[in-house]
mmCIF file of the N, C-alpha and C atoms, coordinates in Angstrom:
data_MODEL
# 
_entry.id   MODEL 
# 
loop_
_atom_site.group_PDB 
_atom_site.id 
_atom_site.type_symbol 
_atom_site.label_atom_id 
_atom_site.label_alt_id 
_atom_site.label_comp_id 
_atom_site.label_asym_id 
_atom_site.label_entity_id 
_atom_site.label_seq_id 
_atom_site.pdbx_PDB_ins_code 
_atom_site.Cartn_x 
_atom_site.Cartn_y 
_atom_site.Cartn_z 
_atom_site.occupancy 
_atom_site.B_iso_or_equiv 
_atom_site.pdbx_formal_charge 
_atom_site.auth_seq_id 
_atom_site.auth_comp_id 
_atom_site.auth_asym_id 
_atom_site.auth_atom_id 
_atom_site.pdbx_PDB_model_num 
ATOM 1   N N  . MET A 1 1  ? 170.120 -156.179 74.979  1.00 0.00 ? 1  MET A N  1 
ATOM 2   C CA . MET A 1 1  ? 169.616 -157.443 74.540  1.00 0.00 ? 1  MET A CA 1 
ATOM 3   C C  . MET A 1 1  ? 169.154 -158.250 75.760  1.00 0.00 ? 1  MET A C  1 
ATOM 4   N N  . THR A 1 2  ? 168.033 -158.855 75.650  1.00 0.00 ? 2  THR A N  1 
ATOM 5   C CA . THR A 1 2  ? 167.462 -159.634 76.743  1.00 0.00 ? 2  THR A CA 1 
ATOM 6   C C  . THR A 1 2  ? 167.724 -161.118 76.523  1.00 0.00 ? 2  THR A C  1 
ATOM 7   N N  . GLU A 1 3  ? 168.211 -161.765 77.583  1.00 0.00 ? 3  GLU A N  1 
ATOM 8   C CA . GLU A 1 3  ? 168.426 -163.205 77.497  1.00 0.00 ? 3  GLU A CA 1 
ATOM 9   C C  . GLU A 1 3  ? 167.131 -163.924 77.815  1.00 0.00 ? 3  GLU A C  1 
ATOM 10  N N  . ILE A 1 4  ? 166.865 -164.963 77.070  1.00 0.00 ? 4  ILE A N  1 
ATOM 11  C CA . ILE A 1 4  ? 165.665 -165.752 77.275  1.00 0.00 ? 4  ILE A CA 1 
ATOM 12  C C  . ILE A 1 4  ? 166.057 -167.039 77.998  1.00 0.00 ? 4  ILE A C  1 
ATOM 13  N N  . ALA A 1 5  ? 165.396 -167.277 79.104  1.00 0.00 ? 5  ALA A N  1 
ATOM 14  C CA . ALA A 1 5  ? 165.670 -168.505 79.859  1.00 0.00 ? 5  ALA A CA 1 
ATOM 15  C C  . ALA A 1 5  ? 165.094 -169.694 79.108  1.00 0.00 ? 5  ALA A C  1 
ATOM 16  N N  . SER A 1 6  ? 165.687 -170.822 79.338  1.00 0.00 ? 6  SER A N  1 
ATOM 17  C CA . SER A 1 6  ? 165.210 -172.044 78.719  1.00 0.00 ? 6  SER A CA 1 
ATOM 18  C C  . SER A 1 6  ? 163.774 -172.330 79.163  1.00 0.00 ? 6  SER A C  1 
ATOM 19  N N  . PRO A 1 7  ? 162.905 -172.670 78.244  1.00 0.00 ? 7  PRO A N  1 
ATOM 20  C CA . PRO A 1 7  ? 161.521 -172.963 78.621  1.00 0.00 ? 7  PRO A CA 1 
ATOM 21  C C  . PRO A 1 7  ? 161.377 -174.330 79.288  1.00 0.00 ? 7  PRO A C  1 
ATOM 22  N N  . TYR A 1 8  ? 162.445 -175.134 79.276  1.00 0.00 ? 8  TYR A N  1 
ATOM 23  C CA . TYR A 1 8  ? 162.389 -176.475 79.844  1.00 0.00 ? 8  TYR A CA 1 
ATOM 24  C C  . TYR A 1 8  ? 163.017 -176.505 81.226  1.00 0.00 ? 8  TYR A C  1 
ATOM 25  N N  . ILE A 1 9  ? 162.218 -176.857 82.218  1.00 0.00 ? 9  ILE A N  1 
ATOM 26  C CA . ILE A 1 9  ? 162.717 -177.041 83.577  1.00 0.00 ? 9  ILE A CA 1 
ATOM 27  C C  . ILE A 1 9  ? 162.245 -178.420 84.037  1.00 0.00 ? 9  ILE A C  1 
ATOM 28  N N  . SER A 1 10 ? 163.189 -179.218 84.478  1.00 0.00 ? 10 SER A N  1 
ATOM 29  C CA . SER A 1 10 ? 162.875 -180.573 84.895  1.00 0.00 ? 10 SER A CA 1 
ATOM 30  C C  . SER A 1 10 ? 162.093 -180.577 86.209  1.00 0.00 ? 10 SER A C  1 
ATOM 31  N N  . HIS A 1 11 ? 160.990 -181.304 86.234  1.00 0.00 ? 11 HIS A N  1 
ATOM 32  C CA . HIS A 1 11 ? 160.196 -181.504 87.450  1.00 0.00 ? 11 HIS A CA 1 
ATOM 33  C C  . HIS A 1 11 ? 159.883 -182.989 87.570  1.00 0.00 ? 11 HIS A C  1 
ATOM 34  N N  . PRO A 1 12 ? 160.864 -183.766 88.034  1.00 0.00 ? 12 PRO A N  1 
ATOM 35  C CA . PRO A 1 12 ? 160.616 -185.207 88.153  1.00 0.00 ? 12 PRO A CA 1 
ATOM 36  C C  . PRO A 1 12 ? 159.521 -185.492 89.173  1.00 0.00 ? 12 PRO A C  1 
ATOM 37  N N  . ARG A 1 13 ? 158.807 -186.575 88.972  1.00 0.00 ? 13 ARG A N  1 
ATOM 38  C CA . ARG A 1 13 ? 157.728 -186.949 89.887  1.00 0.00 ? 13 ARG A CA 1 
ATOM 39  C C  . ARG A 1 13 ? 158.266 -187.452 91.219  1.00 0.00 ? 13 ARG A C  1 
ATOM 40  N N  . ILE A 1 14 ? 159.496 -188.000 91.209  1.00 0.00 ? 14 ILE A N  1 
ATOM 41  C CA . ILE A 1 14 ? 160.071 -188.605 92.414  1.00 0.00 ? 14 ILE A CA 1 
ATOM 42  C C  . ILE A 1 14 ? 161.228 -187.742 92.919  1.00 0.00 ? 14 ILE A C  1 
ATOM 43  N N  . THR A 1 15 ? 161.196 -187.417 94.207  1.00 0.00 ? 15 THR A N  1 
ATOM 44  C CA . THR A 1 15 ? 162.309 -186.727 94.861  1.00 0.00 ? 15 THR A CA 1 
ATOM 45  C C  . THR A 1 15 ? 162.712 -187.546 96.070  1.00 0.00 ? 15 THR A C  1 
ATOM 46  N N  . VAL A 1 16 ? 164.015 -187.808 96.179  1.00 0.00 ? 16 VAL A N  1 
ATOM 47  C CA . VAL A 1 16 ? 164.555 -188.538 97.325  1.00 0.00 ? 16 VAL A CA 1 
ATOM 48  C C  . VAL A 1 16 ? 165.457 -187.569 98.075  1.00 0.00 ? 16 VAL A C  1 
ATOM 49  N N  . LEU A 1 17 ? 165.060 -187.244 99.304  1.00 0.00 ? 17 LEU A N  1 
ATOM 50  C CA . LEU A 1 17 ? 165.787 -186.247 100.089 1.00 0.00 ? 17 LEU A CA 1 
ATOM 51  C C  . LEU A 1 17 ? 167.022 -186.847 100.753 1.00 0.00 ? 17 LEU A C  1 
ATOM 52  N N  . ALA A 1 18 ? 167.818 -185.981 101.372 1.00 0.00 ? 18 ALA A N  1 
ATOM 53  C CA . ALA A 1 18 ? 169.096 -186.373 101.973 1.00 0.00 ? 18 ALA A CA 1 
ATOM 54  C C  . ALA A 1 18 ? 168.910 -187.407 103.085 1.00 0.00 ? 18 ALA A C  1 
ATOM 55  N N  . VAL A 1 19 ? 169.974 -188.131 103.357 1.00 0.00 ? 19 VAL A N  1 
ATOM 56  C CA . VAL A 1 19 ? 169.975 -189.167 104.399 1.00 0.00 ? 19 VAL A CA 1 
ATOM 57  C C  . VAL A 1 19 ? 169.702 -188.537 105.759 1.00 0.00 ? 19 VAL A C  1 
ATOM 58  N N  . GLN A 1 20 ? 168.814 -189.196 106.513 1.00 0.00 ? 20 GLN A N  1 
ATOM 59  C CA . GLN A 1 20 ? 168.452 -188.760 107.860 1.00 0.00 ? 20 GLN A CA 1 
ATOM 60  C C  . GLN A 1 20 ? 169.011 -189.764 108.871 1.00 0.00 ? 20 GLN A C  1 
ATOM 61  N N  . PRO A 1 21 ? 169.373 -189.279 110.072 1.00 0.00 ? 21 PRO A N  1 
ATOM 62  C CA . PRO A 1 21 ? 169.900 -190.207 111.071 1.00 0.00 ? 21 PRO A CA 1 
ATOM 63  C C  . PRO A 1 21 ? 168.818 -191.161 111.550 1.00 0.00 ? 21 PRO A C  1 
ATOM 64  N N  . GLY A 1 22 ? 169.188 -192.359 111.768 1.00 0.00 ? 22 GLY A N  1 
ATOM 65  C CA . GLY A 1 22 ? 168.270 -193.380 112.252 1.00 0.00 ? 22 GLY A CA 1 
ATOM 66  C C  . GLY A 1 22 ? 169.009 -194.699 112.327 1.00 0.00 ? 22 GLY A C  1 
ATOM 67  N N  . ASN A 1 23 ? 168.324 -195.712 112.775 1.00 0.00 ? 23 ASN A N  1 
ATOM 68  C CA . ASN A 1 23 ? 168.943 -197.021 112.838 1.00 0.00 ? 23 ASN A CA 1 
ATOM 69  C C  . ASN A 1 23 ? 168.024 -198.014 112.130 1.00 0.00 ? 23 ASN A C  1 
ATOM 70  N N  . PRO A 1 24 ? 168.198 -198.228 110.857 1.00 0.00 ? 24 PRO A N  1 
ATOM 71  C CA . PRO A 1 24 ? 169.232 -197.693 109.974 1.00 0.00 ? 24 PRO A CA 1 
ATOM 72  C C  . PRO A 1 24 ? 168.875 -196.296 109.455 1.00 0.00 ? 24 PRO A C  1 
ATOM 73  N N  . PRO A 1 25 ? 169.874 -195.594 108.891 1.00 0.00 ? 25 PRO A N  1 
ATOM 74  C CA . PRO A 1 25 ? 169.596 -194.287 108.284 1.00 0.00 ? 25 PRO A CA 1 
ATOM 75  C C  . PRO A 1 25 ? 168.565 -194.449 107.160 1.00 0.00 ? 25 PRO A C  1 
ATOM 76  N N  . PHE A 1 26 ? 167.845 -193.388 106.864 1.00 0.00 ? 26 PHE A N  1 
ATOM 77  C CA . PHE A 1 26 ? 166.803 -193.457 105.846 1.00 0.00 ? 26 PHE A CA 1 
ATOM 78  C C  . PHE A 1 26 ? 166.750 -192.147 105.057 1.00 0.00 ? 26 PHE A C  1 
ATOM 79  N N  . ARG A 1 27 ? 165.997 -192.165 103.973 1.00 0.00 ? 27 ARG A N  1 
ATOM 80  C CA . ARG A 1 27 ? 165.767 -190.974 103.159 1.00 0.00 ? 27 ARG A CA 1 
ATOM 81  C C  . ARG A 1 27 ? 164.266 -190.824 102.954 1.00 0.00 ? 27 ARG A C  1 
ATOM 82  N N  . ILE A 1 28 ? 163.787 -189.585 103.012 1.00 0.00 ? 28 ILE A N  1 
ATOM 83  C CA . ILE A 1 28 ? 162.383 -189.288 102.775 1.00 0.00 ? 28 ILE A CA 1 
ATOM 84  C C  . ILE A 1 28 ? 162.131 -189.316 101.264 1.00 0.00 ? 28 ILE A C  1 
ATOM 85  N N  . VAL A 1 29 ? 161.034 -189.918 100.865 1.00 0.00 ? 29 VAL A N  1 
ATOM 86  C CA . VAL A 1 29 ? 160.668 -189.999 99.450  1.00 0.00 ? 29 VAL A CA 1 
ATOM 87  C C  . VAL A 1 29 ? 159.401 -189.175 99.224  1.00 0.00 ? 29 VAL A C  1 
ATOM 88  N N  . GLU A 1 30 ? 159.451 -188.325 98.205  1.00 0.00 ? 30 GLU A N  1 
ATOM 89  C CA . GLU A 1 30 ? 158.284 -187.550 97.792  1.00 0.00 ? 30 GLU A CA 1 
ATOM 90  C C  . GLU A 1 30 ? 157.896 -187.984 96.389  1.00 0.00 ? 30 GLU A C  1 
ATOM 91  N N  . ILE A 1 31 ? 156.601 -188.082 96.152  1.00 0.00 ? 31 ILE A N  1 
ATOM 92  C CA . ILE A 1 31 ? 156.095 -188.344 94.809  1.00 0.00 ? 31 ILE A CA 1 
ATOM 93  C C  . ILE A 1 31 ? 155.041 -187.288 94.519  1.00 0.00 ? 31 ILE A C  1 
ATOM 94  N N  . ASP A 1 32 ? 155.204 -186.624 93.402  1.00 0.00 ? 32 ASP A N  1 
ATOM 95  C CA . ASP A 1 32 ? 154.305 -185.537 92.997  1.00 0.00 ? 32 ASP A CA 1 
ATOM 96  C C  . ASP A 1 32 ? 154.169 -184.480 94.084  1.00 0.00 ? 32 ASP A C  1 
ATOM 97  N N  . GLY A 1 33 ? 155.265 -184.234 94.819  1.00 0.00 ? 33 GLY A N  1 
ATOM 98  C CA . GLY A 1 33 ? 155.286 -183.193 95.841  1.00 0.00 ? 33 GLY A CA 1 
ATOM 99  C C  . GLY A 1 33 ? 154.760 -183.610 97.197  1.00 0.00 ? 33 GLY A C  1 
ATOM 100 N N  . ASP A 1 34 ? 154.252 -184.820 97.315  1.00 0.00 ? 34 ASP A N  1 
ATOM 101 C CA . ASP A 1 34 ? 153.730 -185.311 98.595  1.00 0.00 ? 34 ASP A CA 1 
ATOM 102 C C  . ASP A 1 34 ? 154.714 -186.289 99.225  1.00 0.00 ? 34 ASP A C  1 
ATOM 103 N N  . VAL A 1 35 ? 154.943 -186.150 100.533 1.00 0.00 ? 35 VAL A N  1 
ATOM 104 C CA . VAL A 1 35 ? 155.784 -187.108 101.250 1.00 0.00 ? 35 VAL A CA 1 
ATOM 105 C C  . VAL A 1 35 ? 155.017 -188.420 101.324 1.00 0.00 ? 35 VAL A C  1 
ATOM 106 N N  . ILE A 1 36 ? 155.633 -189.487 100.839 1.00 0.00 ? 36 ILE A N  1 
ATOM 107 C CA . ILE A 1 36 ? 154.940 -190.771 100.838 1.00 0.00 ? 36 ILE A CA 1 
ATOM 108 C C  . ILE A 1 36 ? 155.574 -191.775 101.799 1.00 0.00 ? 36 ILE A C  1 
ATOM 109 N N  . GLY A 1 37 ? 156.760 -191.458 102.322 1.00 0.00 ? 37 GLY A N  1 
ATOM 110 C CA . GLY A 1 37 ? 157.359 -192.372 103.286 1.00 0.00 ? 37 GLY A CA 1 
ATOM 111 C C  . GLY A 1 37 ? 158.870 -192.311 103.316 1.00 0.00 ? 37 GLY A C  1 
ATOM 112 N N  . GLU A 1 38 ? 159.435 -193.327 103.956 1.00 0.00 ? 38 GLU A N  1 
ATOM 113 C CA . GLU A 1 38 ? 160.879 -193.441 104.123 1.00 0.00 ? 38 GLU A CA 1 
ATOM 114 C C  . GLU A 1 38 ? 161.406 -194.570 103.252 1.00 0.00 ? 38 GLU A C  1 
ATOM 115 N N  . ALA A 1 39 ? 162.640 -194.392 102.794 1.00 0.00 ? 39 ALA A N  1 
ATOM 116 C CA . ALA A 1 39 ? 163.330 -195.459 102.071 1.00 0.00 ? 39 ALA A CA 1 
ATOM 117 C C  . ALA A 1 39 ? 164.627 -195.737 102.807 1.00 0.00 ? 39 ALA A C  1 
ATOM 118 N N  . LYS A 1 40 ? 164.898 -197.005 103.016 1.00 0.00 ? 40 LYS A N  1 
ATOM 119 C CA . LYS A 1 40 ? 166.142 -197.397 103.679 1.00 0.00 ? 40 LYS A CA 1 
ATOM 120 C C  . LYS A 1 40 ? 167.169 -197.905 102.680 1.00 0.00 ? 40 LYS A C  1 
ATOM 121 N N  . ASN A 1 41 ? 166.715 -198.050 101.418 1.00 0.00 ? 41 ASN A N  1 
ATOM 122 C CA . ASN A 1 41 ? 167.622 -198.479 100.354 1.00 0.00 ? 41 ASN A CA 1 
ATOM 123 C C  . ASN A 1 41 ? 166.986 -198.158 99.000  1.00 0.00 ? 41 ASN A C  1 
ATOM 124 N N  . PHE A 1 42 ? 167.737 -198.384 97.957  1.00 0.00 ? 42 PHE A N  1 
ATOM 125 C CA . PHE A 1 42 ? 167.291 -198.068 96.603  1.00 0.00 ? 42 PHE A CA 1 
ATOM 126 C C  . PHE A 1 42 ? 166.045 -198.866 96.220  1.00 0.00 ? 42 PHE A C  1 
ATOM 127 N N  . THR A 1 43 ? 165.972 -200.109 96.659  1.00 0.00 ? 43 THR A N  1 
ATOM 128 C CA . THR A 1 43 ? 164.815 -200.951 96.353  1.00 0.00 ? 43 THR A CA 1 
ATOM 129 C C  . THR A 1 43 ? 163.530 -200.345 96.912  1.00 0.00 ? 43 THR A C  1 
ATOM 130 N N  . ASP A 1 44 ? 163.615 -199.747 98.112  1.00 0.00 ? 44 ASP A N  1 
ATOM 131 C CA . ASP A 1 44 ? 162.442 -199.091 98.695  1.00 0.00 ? 44 ASP A CA 1 
ATOM 132 C C  . ASP A 1 44 ? 161.930 -197.963 97.800  1.00 0.00 ? 44 ASP A C  1 
ATOM 133 N N  . VAL A 1 45 ? 162.843 -197.230 97.174  1.00 0.00 ? 45 VAL A N  1 
ATOM 134 C CA . VAL A 1 45 ? 162.450 -196.145 96.265  1.00 0.00 ? 45 VAL A CA 1 
ATOM 135 C C  . VAL A 1 45 ? 161.710 -196.723 95.059  1.00 0.00 ? 45 VAL A C  1 
ATOM 136 N N  . LEU A 1 46 ? 162.250 -197.789 94.492  1.00 0.00 ? 46 LEU A N  1 
ATOM 137 C CA . LEU A 1 46 ? 161.608 -198.413 93.332  1.00 0.00 ? 46 LEU A CA 1 
ATOM 138 C C  . LEU A 1 46 ? 160.228 -198.970 93.690  1.00 0.00 ? 46 LEU A C  1 
ATOM 139 N N  . MET A 1 47 ? 160.104 -199.559 94.865  1.00 0.00 ? 47 MET A N  1 
ATOM 140 C CA . MET A 1 47 ? 158.821 -200.112 95.300  1.00 0.00 ? 47 MET A CA 1 
ATOM 141 C C  . MET A 1 47 ? 157.796 -199.001 95.533  1.00 0.00 ? 47 MET A C  1 
ATOM 142 N N  . ALA A 1 48 ? 158.239 -197.880 96.107  1.00 0.00 ? 48 ALA A N  1 
ATOM 143 C CA . ALA A 1 48 ? 157.333 -196.747 96.312  1.00 0.00 ? 48 ALA A CA 1 
ATOM 144 C C  . ALA A 1 48 ? 156.852 -196.197 94.977  1.00 0.00 ? 48 ALA A C  1 
ATOM 145 N N  . ALA A 1 49 ? 157.784 -196.073 94.033  1.00 0.00 ? 49 ALA A N  1 
ATOM 146 C CA . ALA A 1 49 ? 157.417 -195.581 92.702  1.00 0.00 ? 49 ALA A CA 1 
ATOM 147 C C  . ALA A 1 49 ? 156.398 -196.515 92.061  1.00 0.00 ? 49 ALA A C  1 
ATOM 148 N N  . ALA A 1 50 ? 156.632 -197.804 92.145  1.00 0.00 ? 50 ALA A N  1 
ATOM 149 C CA . ALA A 1 50 ? 155.722 -198.783 91.549  1.00 0.00 ? 50 ALA A CA 1 
ATOM 150 C C  . ALA A 1 50 ? 154.337 -198.708 92.183  1.00 0.00 ? 50 ALA A C  1 
ATOM 151 N N  . ALA A 1 51 ? 154.279 -198.454 93.477  1.00 0.00 ? 51 ALA A N  1 
ATOM 152 C CA . ALA A 1 51 ? 152.992 -198.336 94.166  1.00 0.00 ? 51 ALA A CA 1 
ATOM 153 C C  . ALA A 1 51 ? 152.174 -197.165 93.632  1.00 0.00 ? 51 ALA A C  1 
ATOM 154 N N  . TYR A 1 52 ? 152.861 -196.168 93.063  1.00 0.00 ? 52 TYR A N  1 
ATOM 155 C CA . TYR A 1 52 ? 152.198 -195.008 92.477  1.00 0.00 ? 52 TYR A CA 1 
ATOM 156 C C  . TYR A 1 52 ? 152.116 -195.112 90.958  1.00 0.00 ? 52 TYR A C  1 
ATOM 157 N N  . GLY A 1 53 ? 152.407 -196.283 90.434  1.00 0.00 ? 53 GLY A N  1 
ATOM 158 C CA . GLY A 1 53 ? 152.295 -196.505 88.996  1.00 0.00 ? 53 GLY A CA 1 
ATOM 159 C C  . GLY A 1 53 ? 153.424 -195.931 88.168  1.00 0.00 ? 53 GLY A C  1 
ATOM 160 N N  . ILE A 1 54 ? 154.558 -195.675 88.803  1.00 0.00 ? 54 ILE A N  1 
ATOM 161 C CA . ILE A 1 54 ? 155.709 -195.108 88.102  1.00 0.00 ? 54 ILE A CA 1 
ATOM 162 C C  . ILE A 1 54 ? 156.737 -196.207 87.889  1.00 0.00 ? 54 ILE A C  1 
ATOM 163 N N  . VAL A 1 55 ? 157.126 -196.419 86.645  1.00 0.00 ? 55 VAL A N  1 
ATOM 164 C CA . VAL A 1 55 ? 158.176 -197.376 86.324  1.00 0.00 ? 55 VAL A CA 1 
ATOM 165 C C  . VAL A 1 55 ? 159.462 -196.588 86.108  1.00 0.00 ? 55 VAL A C  1 
ATOM 166 N N  . VAL A 1 56 ? 160.483 -196.908 86.878  1.00 0.00 ? 56 VAL A N  1 
ATOM 167 C CA . VAL A 1 56 ? 161.768 -196.212 86.782  1.00 0.00 ? 56 VAL A CA 1 
ATOM 168 C C  . VAL A 1 56 ? 162.705 -197.063 85.926  1.00 0.00 ? 56 VAL A C  1 
ATOM 169 N N  . HIS A 1 57 ? 162.978 -196.574 84.728  1.00 0.00 ? 57 HIS A N  1 
ATOM 170 C CA . HIS A 1 57 ? 163.900 -197.278 83.834  1.00 0.00 ? 57 HIS A CA 1 
ATOM 171 C C  . HIS A 1 57 ? 165.340 -196.813 84.038  1.00 0.00 ? 57 HIS A C  1 
ATOM 172 N N  . ASP A 1 58 ? 165.499 -195.537 84.421  1.00 0.00 ? 58 ASP A N  1 
ATOM 173 C CA . ASP A 1 58 ? 166.835 -194.970 84.611  1.00 0.00 ? 58 ASP A CA 1 
ATOM 174 C C  . ASP A 1 58 ? 166.813 -194.040 85.816  1.00 0.00 ? 58 ASP A C  1 
ATOM 175 N N  . ALA A 1 59 ? 167.252 -194.536 86.959  1.00 0.00 ? 59 ALA A N  1 
ATOM 176 C CA . ALA A 1 59 ? 167.236 -193.750 88.193  1.00 0.00 ? 59 ALA A CA 1 
ATOM 177 C C  . ALA A 1 59 ? 168.272 -192.641 88.194  1.00 0.00 ? 59 ALA A C  1 
ATOM 178 N N  . ASP A 1 60 ? 169.171 -192.639 87.210  1.00 0.00 ? 60 ASP A N  1 
ATOM 179 C CA . ASP A 1 60 ? 170.168 -191.573 87.103  1.00 0.00 ? 60 ASP A CA 1 
ATOM 180 C C  . ASP A 1 60 ? 169.682 -190.417 86.226  1.00 0.00 ? 60 ASP A C  1 
ATOM 181 N N  . ASP A 1 61 ? 168.514 -190.564 85.621  1.00 0.00 ? 61 ASP A N  1 
ATOM 182 C CA . ASP A 1 61 ? 167.959 -189.528 84.763  1.00 0.00 ? 61 ASP A CA 1 
ATOM 183 C C  . ASP A 1 61 ? 167.287 -188.470 85.638  1.00 0.00 ? 61 ASP A C  1 
ATOM 184 N N  . PRO A 1 62 ? 167.786 -187.226 85.626  1.00 0.00 ? 62 PRO A N  1 
ATOM 185 C CA . PRO A 1 62 ? 167.212 -186.187 86.481  1.00 0.00 ? 62 PRO A CA 1 
ATOM 186 C C  . PRO A 1 62 ? 165.774 -185.814 86.117  1.00 0.00 ? 62 PRO A C  1 
ATOM 187 N N  . ASP A 1 63 ? 165.306 -186.247 84.963  1.00 0.00 ? 63 ASP A N  1 
ATOM 188 C CA . ASP A 1 63 ? 163.904 -186.034 84.602  1.00 0.00 ? 63 ASP A CA 1 
ATOM 189 C C  . ASP A 1 63 ? 162.994 -187.072 85.250  1.00 0.00 ? 63 ASP A C  1 
ATOM 190 N N  . VAL A 1 64 ? 163.587 -188.118 85.809  1.00 0.00 ? 64 VAL A N  1 
ATOM 191 C CA . VAL A 1 64 ? 162.819 -189.198 86.424  1.00 0.00 ? 64 VAL A CA 1 
ATOM 192 C C  . VAL A 1 64 ? 162.873 -189.113 87.943  1.00 0.00 ? 64 VAL A C  1 
ATOM 193 N N  . VAL A 1 65 ? 164.100 -188.993 88.492  1.00 0.00 ? 65 VAL A N  1 
ATOM 194 C CA . VAL A 1 65 ? 164.291 -188.950 89.947  1.00 0.00 ? 65 VAL A CA 1 
ATOM 195 C C  . VAL A 1 65 ? 165.233 -187.806 90.289  1.00 0.00 ? 65 VAL A C  1 
ATOM 196 N N  . ARG A 1 66 ? 164.863 -187.016 91.275  1.00 0.00 ? 66 ARG A N  1 
ATOM 197 C CA . ARG A 1 66 ? 165.760 -185.976 91.803  1.00 0.00 ? 66 ARG A CA 1 
ATOM 198 C C  . ARG A 1 66 ? 166.327 -186.494 93.115  1.00 0.00 ? 66 ARG A C  1 
ATOM 199 N N  . TRP A 1 67 ? 167.657 -186.653 93.135  1.00 0.00 ? 67 TRP A N  1 
ATOM 200 C CA . TRP A 1 67 ? 168.355 -187.124 94.328  1.00 0.00 ? 67 TRP A CA 1 
ATOM 201 C C  . TRP A 1 67 ? 168.950 -185.920 95.038  1.00 0.00 ? 67 TRP A C  1 
ATOM 202 N N  . VAL A 1 68 ? 168.578 -185.686 96.300  1.00 0.00 ? 68 VAL A N  1 
ATOM 203 C CA . VAL A 1 68 ? 169.066 -184.555 97.083  1.00 0.00 ? 68 VAL A CA 1 
ATOM 204 C C  . VAL A 1 68 ? 170.046 -185.084 98.126  1.00 0.00 ? 68 VAL A C  1 
ATOM 205 N N  . GLY A 1 69 ? 171.244 -184.526 98.156  1.00 0.00 ? 69 GLY A N  1 
ATOM 206 C CA . GLY A 1 69 ? 172.214 -184.930 99.174  1.00 0.00 ? 69 GLY A CA 1 
ATOM 207 C C  . GLY A 1 69 ? 172.888 -186.256 98.899  1.00 0.00 ? 69 GLY A C  1 
ATOM 208 N N  . GLY A 1 70 ? 172.968 -186.632 97.665  1.00 0.00 ? 70 GLY A N  1 
ATOM 209 C CA . GLY A 1 70 ? 173.616 -187.881 97.296  1.00 0.00 ? 70 GLY A CA 1 
ATOM 210 C C  . GLY A 1 70 ? 172.863 -188.547 96.160  1.00 0.00 ? 70 GLY A C  1 
ATOM 211 N N  . ASP A 1 71 ? 173.402 -189.648 95.683  1.00 0.00 ? 71 ASP A N  1 
ATOM 212 C CA . ASP A 1 71 ? 172.769 -190.343 94.564  1.00 0.00 ? 71 ASP A CA 1 
ATOM 213 C C  . ASP A 1 71 ? 172.101 -191.627 95.058  1.00 0.00 ? 71 ASP A C  1 
ATOM 214 N N  . LYS A 1 72 ? 171.760 -192.502 94.126  1.00 0.00 ? 72 LYS A N  1 
ATOM 215 C CA . LYS A 1 72 ? 171.043 -193.730 94.480  1.00 0.00 ? 72 LYS A CA 1 
ATOM 216 C C  . LYS A 1 72 ? 171.871 -194.691 95.331  1.00 0.00 ? 72 LYS A C  1 
ATOM 217 N N  . LEU A 1 73 ? 173.171 -194.445 95.438  1.00 0.00 ? 73 LEU A N  1 
ATOM 218 C CA . LEU A 1 73 ? 174.034 -195.307 96.237  1.00 0.00 ? 73 LEU A CA 1 
ATOM 219 C C  . LEU A 1 73 ? 174.335 -194.720 97.621  1.00 0.00 ? 73 LEU A C  1 
ATOM 220 N N  . THR A 1 74 ? 173.789 -193.542 97.929  1.00 0.00 ? 74 THR A N  1 
ATOM 221 C CA . THR A 1 74 ? 174.067 -192.861 99.187  1.00 0.00 ? 74 THR A CA 1 
ATOM 222 C C  . THR A 1 74 ? 172.972 -193.191 100.205 1.00 0.00 ? 74 THR A C  1 
ATOM 223 N N  . TRP A 1 75 ? 173.331 -194.010 101.190 1.00 0.00 ? 75 TRP A N  1 
ATOM 224 C CA . TRP A 1 75 ? 172.359 -194.421 102.212 1.00 0.00 ? 75 TRP A CA 1 
ATOM 225 C C  . TRP A 1 75 ? 172.925 -194.324 103.620 1.00 0.00 ? 75 TRP A C  1 
ATOM 226 N N  . ARG A 1 76 ? 174.063 -193.670 103.775 1.00 0.00 ? 76 ARG A N  1 
ATOM 227 C CA . ARG A 1 76 ? 174.666 -193.445 105.086 1.00 0.00 ? 76 ARG A CA 1 
ATOM 228 C C  . ARG A 1 76 ? 174.954 -191.976 105.252 1.00 0.00 ? 76 ARG A C  1 
ATOM 229 N N  . LEU A 1 77 ? 174.934 -191.512 106.500 1.00 0.00 ? 77 LEU A N  1 
ATOM 230 C CA . LEU A 1 77 ? 175.286 -190.116 106.775 1.00 0.00 ? 77 LEU A CA 1 
ATOM 231 C C  . LEU A 1 77 ? 176.743 -189.892 106.420 1.00 0.00 ? 77 LEU A C  1 
ATOM 232 N N  . ARG A 1 78 ? 177.036 -188.744 105.930 1.00 0.00 ? 78 ARG A N  1 
ATOM 233 C CA . ARG A 1 78 ? 178.424 -188.414 105.584 1.00 0.00 ? 78 ARG A CA 1 
ATOM 234 C C  . ARG A 1 78 ? 179.117 -187.710 106.691 1.00 0.00 ? 78 ARG A C  1 
# 
């Protein structure tokens, strides 16, 4: 018997990568696969999304934002 994989795979438009060292620390933000800049806090992510016409109603929804290396509250190196 062959197992069928789910046809649904989440590909959110916004990806926020892990915290990078800096003063202050920052996270790289990608929209539609393109690096668009750095975010130093959650507000920066929302502003970047808005600049690309994306309204984020639920930043915890993995279909909206993919958080790598932490969630929306992670802005310091671990």
